[in-house]
C-alpha positions in Angstrom: -14.6 54.9 77.5 -12.8 56.0 80.6 -9.5 54.2 80.6 -7.6 54.1 83.9 -3.9 53.8 83.5 -1.3 53.3 86.3 0.9 56.1 84.9 -1.4 58.6 83.2 -4.6 58.2 85.4 -8.1 58.4 84.0 -8.5 59.4 80.3 -11.7 59.7 78.4 -11.4 58.1 75.0 -14.1 59.0 72.6 -12.6 58.6 69.2 -14.4 55.6 67.5 -11.3 54.4 65.7 -9.3 54.1 68.9 -12.1 52.3 70.7 -12.5 49.9 67.8 -8.8 49.2 67.6 -8.6 48.6 71.4 -11.4 46.0 71.1 -9.9 44.4 68.0 -8.9 40.8 67.9 -5.3 41.8 67.1 -5.0 44.1 70.1 -6.9 41.8 72.5 -4.3 39.1 71.7 -1.6 41.3 73.2 -3.3 41.2 76.6 -1.8 37.7 76.8 1.7 38.8 75.7 3.7 40.1 78.7 6.2 42.9 78.1 9.0 40.9 79.8 7.9 37.5 78.4 9.1 34.5 80.4 10.5 36.4 83.3 7.1 38.2 83.9 5.3 34.8 83.6 7.6 33.5 86.4 6.9 36.6 88.5 10.5 37.9 88.3 9.7 41.1 86.3 6.6 43.3 86.1 3.5 41.6 84.8 2.2 44.3 82.4 1.2 43.3 78.9 1.9 44.5 75.4 -1.7 45.8 75.5 -0.9 47.9 78.5 2.2 49.3 76.9 0.5 49.9 73.6 -2.3 51.9 75.2 0.2 53.6 77.4 2.3 54.8 74.5 -0.9 56.1 72.9 -1.9 57.9 76.1 1.6 59.5 76.3 1.7 60.9 72.8 -2.0 62.0 73.3 -0.9 63.8 76.5 1.8 65.6 74.4 -0.6 66.8 71.8 -0.2 64.1 69.0 -2.7 63.9 66.3 -5.1 61.0 65.8 -2.8 59.1 63.3 0.1 59.2 65.7 -2.1 57.9 68.5 -3.2 55.0 66.3 0.4 54.3 65.4 1.4 54.3 69.1 -1.5 52.0 70.0 -0.5 49.5 67.4 3.3 49.8 67.5 3.8 46.4 69.3 0.8 44.5 67.9 3.2 42.1 66.1 5.0 40.8 69.1 4.9 37.0 69.5 4.3 35.2 72.7 7.2 35.8 75.2 8.0 39.1 73.4 11.7 39.6 73.0 12.5 35.9 73.7 11.7 35.3 70.1 14.7 37.5 69.1 16.9 35.0 71.0 15.2 32.1 69.1 16.0 33.8 65.7 19.5 35.0 66.8 18.8 38.7 66.9 20.0 39.2 70.4 21.4 42.7 69.8 18.8 44.1 67.4 15.7 42.6 69.0 13.6 43.6 66.0 11.7 40.5 64.9 8.3 42.1 65.7 9.3 45.0 63.4 10.3 42.6 60.6 6.9 40.8 60.9 4.7 43.8 61.5 3.3 44.4 57.9 2.7 40.7 57.5 1.0 40.3 60.9 -1.2 43.4 60.5 -2.1 42.6 56.9 -3.8 39.4 57.9 -5.5 40.9 61.0 -8.7 42.8 61.5 -6.8 46.1 61.8 -6.8 47.2 58.1 -10.6 46.8 57.9 -11.1 48.9 61.0 -8.8 51.6 59.8 -10.4 51.6 56.3 -13.8 52.3 57.8 -12.4 55.4 59.4 -10.6 56.6 56.3 -7.0 55.8 57.5 -4.5 54.0 55.4 -3.2 51.1 57.5 0.2 51.1 55.8 0.7 54.8 56.6 0.4 54.2 60.3 2.8 51.3 60.2 5.6 53.8 59.0 6.9 54.9 62.4 9.3 57.3 60.8 6.3 59.6 60.3 5.7 59.8 64.1 8.6 61.3 65.9 6.9 61.5 69.3 6.3 57.7 69.2 9.7 56.5 67.9 13.2 57.8 67.8 16.6 56.0 67.2 18.4 55.1 70.5 19.4 56.9 72.7 16.8 59.6 72.0 13.7 60.0 74.1 10.4 58.7 72.7 7.0 57.5 73.9 7.8 53.8 73.3 11.0 53.9 75.2 9.7 56.1 78.0 6.5 54.2 78.6 8.0 50.8 79.2 10.7 52.3 81.4 8.3 54.2 83.6 6.1 51.1 84.0 9.0 49.1 85.4 10.2 51.5 88.0 8.0 50.8 91.0 8.3 47.0 90.6 12.1 47.4 90.4 12.0 49.8 93.4 13.8 52.5 91.4 11.2 55.2 91.8 7.8 56.0 93.5 4.6 57.4 92.0 5.6 61.0 92.8 8.9 60.8 91.1 7.3 59.2 88.0 4.7 62.0 87.9 7.4 64.6 88.2 9.3 63.1 85.3 6.1 63.1 83.1 5.4 66.8 84.1 8.9 67.7 82.9 8.2 66.6 79.3 7.8 69.1 76.5 7.5 69.0 72.7 9.8 71.0 70.5 9.8 70.6 66.8 7.5 67.5 67.1 10.0 65.8 69.3 9.9 64.9 73.0 12.3 66.9 75.2 12.8 67.5 78.9 12.2 70.9 80.5 15.4 71.0 82.6 18.7 69.3 83.0 17.9 68.0 86.5 14.8 66.1 85.2 16.8 64.8 82.3 19.6 63.5 84.6 17.0 61.7 86.7 15.5 60.0 83.6 18.9 59.1 82.1 20.6 57.7 85.3 17.4 55.9 86.3 17.0 54.4 82.8 20.5 52.9 83.1 19.7 51.5 86.5 16.6 49.8 85.1 18.7 48.3 82.3 21.2 47.1 84.9 18.5 45.7 87.2 16.4 44.1 84.6 16.6 44.4 80.8 20.3 43.4 80.4 20.7 41.6 83.7 22.4 38.2 83.7 19.2 36.7 85.1 16.9 38.1 82.5 19.2 37.5 79.5 20.0 34.0 80.7 16.4 33.0 81.1 15.6 34.5 77.7 18.3 32.4 76.1 17.3 29.3 78.0 13.7 29.7 77.0 14.7 30.3 73.4 16.7 27.0 73.4 13.6 25.2 74.8 11.4 26.7 72.0 14.0 25.8 69.3 14.1 22.3 70.6 10.3 22.0 70.8 10.0 23.2 67.2 12.7 20.8 66.1 11.0 17.8 67.7 7.5 18.8 66.6 6.2 19.7 70.1 5.5 23.4 69.1 4.4 24.7 65.8 5.0 28.2 64.3 1.4 29.1 65.0 1.9 28.6 68.7 4.3 31.5 68.7 1.4 33.8 67.8 -0.8 33.0 70.7 -0.4 33.9 74.4 2.5 33.4 76.7 0.4 31.1 78.9 -0.6 28.9 76.0 2.9 28.6 74.7 4.2 27.9 78.2 1.7 25.1 78.6 2.9 23.5 75.3 6.5 23.7 76.5 5.7 22.2 79.9 3.7 19.4 78.3 6.2 18.6 75.6 6.8 14.8 75.4 10.5 14.9 74.5 13.5 14.5 76.9 15.5 17.4 75.5 12.7 19.9 75.7 11.7 18.6 79.2 15.3 19.0 80.4 15.5 22.6 79.2 12.0 23.6 80.5 12.8 22.1 83.9 15.6 24.7 84.3 13.4 27.7 83.5 12.4 28.6 87.1 12.3 31.6 89.4 15.2 30.1 91.3 17.5 29.8 88.3 20.5 32.2 88.4 23.4 32.9 86.1 27.0 33.8 86.7 29.8 34.8 84.4 32.0 31.7 84.2 34.2 31.1 81.1 35.3 27.7 82.2 31.9 26.2 82.9 29.6 28.3 80.7 26.3 26.8 79.5 26.3 29.3 76.6 27.8 32.5 75.3 25.3 35.2 74.6 25.0 38.9 73.6 22.1 41.2 74.2 20.7 44.7 73.5 22.0 47.2 76.1 19.6 50.2 76.6 20.3 53.8 77.6 18.9 57.2 76.9 20.4 60.6 76.3 17.5 63.0 76.8 17.3 66.2 74.8 17.1 69.2 77.2 15.3 72.4 76.1 16.7 75.8 77.1 15.1 78.7 75.5 14.6 77.9 71.9 17.5 75.5 71.8 17.6 71.8 72.4 20.8 70.0 73.5 21.4 66.4 74.4 22.1 65.9 78.1 25.5 64.3 77.3 26.6 67.6 75.7 25.5 69.6 78.7 26.9 67.2 81.3 30.3 65.5 80.7 29.9 63.5 83.9 26.7 61.8 82.6 28.4 61.3 79.2 31.3 59.5 80.9 28.9 57.5 83.1 26.9 56.3 80.1 30.0 55.5 78.1 31.5 53.4 80.9 28.2 51.6 81.5 27.9 50.6 77.8 31.5 49.4 77.7 30.9 47.4 80.9 28.1 45.5 79.1 30.0 44.5 76.0 29.6 40.8 75.2 29.4 38.1 74.5 28.9 36.8 78.0 29.8 33.3 79.2 26.9 32.3 81.4 26.8 29.4 83.8 23.5 28.3 85.5 23.4 28.0 89.2 20.6 27.4 91.8 18.1 24.7 92.7 20.5 21.9 92.1 21.2 22.9 88.5 24.3 21.8 86.8 26.0 24.3 84.5 25.9 22.7 81.1 23.2 23.2 78.5 25.2 22.6 75.3 23.5 25.0 73.0 24.1 27.1 70.0 23.6 30.9 70.4 23.2 34.0 68.3 25.3 36.4 66.2 28.7 37.2 67.6 28.7 34.2 69.9 29.8 30.6 69.9 28.5 27.4 71.5 29.9 26.0 74.6 29.3 22.4 75.5 29.5 20.2 78.5 
């Protein structure tokens, strides 16, 4: 297969196991699961899917010389995401960790067609679920890794934070040292690190995106409580779950769903907050190679270290969010996640 990717261009994929996995029922489901969930469905954030990101992470580790097992692990790393992606973490009160898909991964994969495919090719499916074995794919935050880098680079053009040439230059600066992803020079590392923070500010931890995630989570919780949505509906596509929510025959669900619109905005307002919420705040501290040594950018550049520290402190929650726009009143009267408290009318 020749796979054409917006970031990595045309790649010839000949490995039978990769081709079978890409065509698997489990991976095909992720074509209907958008990376940004509800905000992508509403046209606010980029519309790429978990399938696009999974294949992208695979292509990135492949580009960096990863073996077949790490490519398989990269391809499958997000296969256990529910509809609306990280919105589910707001449903289950994991606002800061956002790891529900990781908690469910073994269970989801075990009941899918993936173990049978891997067995036919002599690969232990449980082994490729252990992402600690694959340092190009996954690293603890704020280190650089294929997962973190791929979704970041996919967002940049939509967010108007970079053009194709700048993205290509960033990819060209990547190296591998000791099986880990590093950046060839400090200037490229600075571009990555500062731009990553701007992407987080503009999208991933913006008031609008976090607010819409919380609002959608409240609609899902209400729909489940009133029997309008079943647990199985969470494991389909975004579009199917959205249709269920929009068609829910219950006034509480209908009221919440009516507020989930592209025109809905959120402001910080303690006095009139609809809810208080925390979220995961993202940044990177890229390792920079110089000779045989590798040093984190923050250790080389005190100005960046200070910038990152101030940014993270500025995002500390919980936030008191009020809804504004399209005639919306501010009160939702909801319970929220860990470290937060409910605010009523």
